[in-house]
C-alpha positions in Angstrom: -131.6 -104.2 97.8 -128.1 -105.1 99.8 -126.4 -105.9 96.4 -127.7 -102.2 94.7 -126.0 -100.3 97.7 -122.7 -102.5 97.1 -122.6 -101.4 94.0 -123.4 -97.6 94.8 -120.9 -97.5 97.7 -118.6 -98.5 95.2 -119.3 -96.1 92.5 -119.3 -92.9 94.7 -116.1 -94.3 96.0 -114.2 -94.6 92.8 -115.8 -90.5 92.7 -114.0 -89.4 95.9 -110.4 -91.1 94.5 -110.7 -89.4 91.2 -111.0 -86.6 93.5 -108.2 -87.6 95.8 -106.0 -87.2 93.0 -107.3 -84.6 91.1 -106.4 -83.2 95.6 -103.0 -84.6 95.2 -102.2 -83.1 91.6 -103.0 -79.3 93.0 -100.9 -79.8 95.9 -98.2 -80.9 93.1 -99.1 -77.1 91.5 -99.5 -75.0 94.8 -95.3 -76.4 95.8 -94.4 -75.4 92.5 -93.6 -78.9 90.6 -94.3 -78.5 86.8 -97.2 -79.4 84.3 -94.8 -80.7 82.1 -93.4 -82.5 85.0 -95.6 -84.2 86.4 -96.7 -85.4 82.9 -92.9 -86.3 82.3 -92.9 -88.4 85.7 -96.9 -90.2 85.3 -94.9 -92.5 82.4 -95.9 -96.0 83.4 -98.1 -97.6 85.6 -96.5 -97.5 88.5 -96.1 -94.2 88.5 -99.1 -93.1 87.4 -101.0 -94.4 90.4 -98.7 -94.8 92.6 -96.5 -91.2 91.9 -93.6 -93.5 92.7 -90.6 -91.3 90.8 -92.7 -88.1 91.4 -92.0 -88.9 95.5 -88.9 -89.7 94.4 -88.6 -86.0 93.4 -90.7 -84.6 95.7 -91.5 -86.4 99.0 -95.4 -86.1 99.3 -95.6 -88.0 102.6 -98.7 -88.5 104.1 -100.2 -88.3 100.6 -98.3 -90.9 98.9 -98.7 -93.4 101.6 -102.8 -92.6 101.5 -103.0 -93.3 97.8 -101.1 -95.9 98.1 -103.8 -97.7 100.7 -106.8 -95.7 99.2 -106.2 -97.6 95.5 -105.6 -101.1 96.6 -108.3 -101.1 99.4 -110.9 -98.9 96.7 -110.2 -102.2 94.0 -109.8 -104.3 96.6 -113.3 -104.2 97.8 -114.2 -103.5 95.3 -114.3 -106.8 93.2 -115.2 -108.3 96.2 -118.4 -106.4 97.0 -119.1 -106.2 93.4 -118.5 -110.0 92.9 -119.9 -111.6 96.6 -121.8 -108.7 97.6 -125.0 -110.7 96.3 -124.3 -114.3 97.8 -126.3 -113.6 101.1 -124.0 -115.4 103.5 -121.0 -113.5 102.2 -123.0 -109.5 102.3 -121.7 -109.2 106.9 -118.4 -109.6 105.3 -118.8 -107.4 102.5 -120.4 -104.2 104.9 -118.1 -105.5 107.3 -114.7 -104.4 104.5 -117.0 -101.1 104.0 -115.8 -99.4 107.4 -112.7 -99.2 106.8 -113.2 -97.9 103.3 -114.9 -94.5 105.1 -112.2 -94.2 107.5 -109.9 -94.1 104.5 -112.0 -91.7 102.8 -112.3 -89.3 105.4 -108.5 -88.0 105.5 -108.9 -88.1 102.0 -112.3 -85.9 101.5 -110.6 -83.6 104.0 -106.9 -82.8 101.8 -108.6 -83.0 99.0 -111.0 -80.2 99.6 -107.5 -78.3 101.4 -105.8 -78.6 98.2 -108.3 -78.1 96.2 -109.2 -74.8 97.4 -106.4 -73.6 97.7 -105.7 -74.3 94.2 -108.8 -72.1 93.0 -109.2 -69.7 95.4 -106.8 -69.6 97.5 -106.7 -70.2 100.5 -107.5 -74.3 102.1 -111.2 -73.5 103.7 -113.5 -71.4 101.5 -117.0 -70.9 103.6 -118.8 -70.3 100.3 -117.4 -69.1 97.1 -118.6 -69.4 93.0 -116.1 -71.7 91.5 -114.2 -69.4 88.4 -114.7 -72.8 86.5 -118.2 -73.9 86.9 -119.8 -71.1 88.2 -121.2 -73.1 90.5 -121.1 -72.6 95.1 -118.5 -74.5 96.9 -117.7 -75.1 100.1 -115.6 -76.7 102.1 -117.6 -77.7 105.0 -120.0 -80.2 101.5 -116.6 -81.1 100.8 -115.3 -82.2 104.5 -117.9 -84.3 105.6 -118.8 -86.0 101.8 -117.8 -89.6 104.1 -121.1 -89.2 105.9 -122.6 -90.0 102.3 -120.4 -93.4 102.5 -121.5 -94.0 106.3 -125.2 -94.0 104.9 -124.8 -95.7 102.7 -123.6 -98.2 104.6 -126.0 -97.7 107.2 -128.9 -98.5 105.3 -127.4 -101.8 103.3 -127.1 -103.1 107.3 -130.4 -102.1 107.4 -131.2 -104.6 104.2 -129.6 -107.2 105.8 
């Protein structure tokens, strides 16, 4: 059961990372960087994953460093927990490594929510609105606390030890 929860934590973390990258894209579009410029400057492995050349042209600030930390910690945690999470003696270490993951997700979720809503609705905080594209209801409160799901998964994993 612990191993299954580790896989859920990894999959949910990957989902949050994809949403965070969408937030970076929306930040760039809100900063008046053209779609063609973004596409052109994301060629290559380093530029695609780390936004290296875009950061040289238009400094991303906190988003740049948060992206690097989130990316490498996600890769490391995913490999470690999936490869070694089923070994009973290493399960406490997997659990210990999952706590910083939850801490990294807090600012990433908040910033991604802010820029995604700014791009879609014209304001960074939306209490309740209907999306133009998906016709679903959206709320910043739900997005800001999305890291709580990871914390709950970690708590469930702790109970399984």
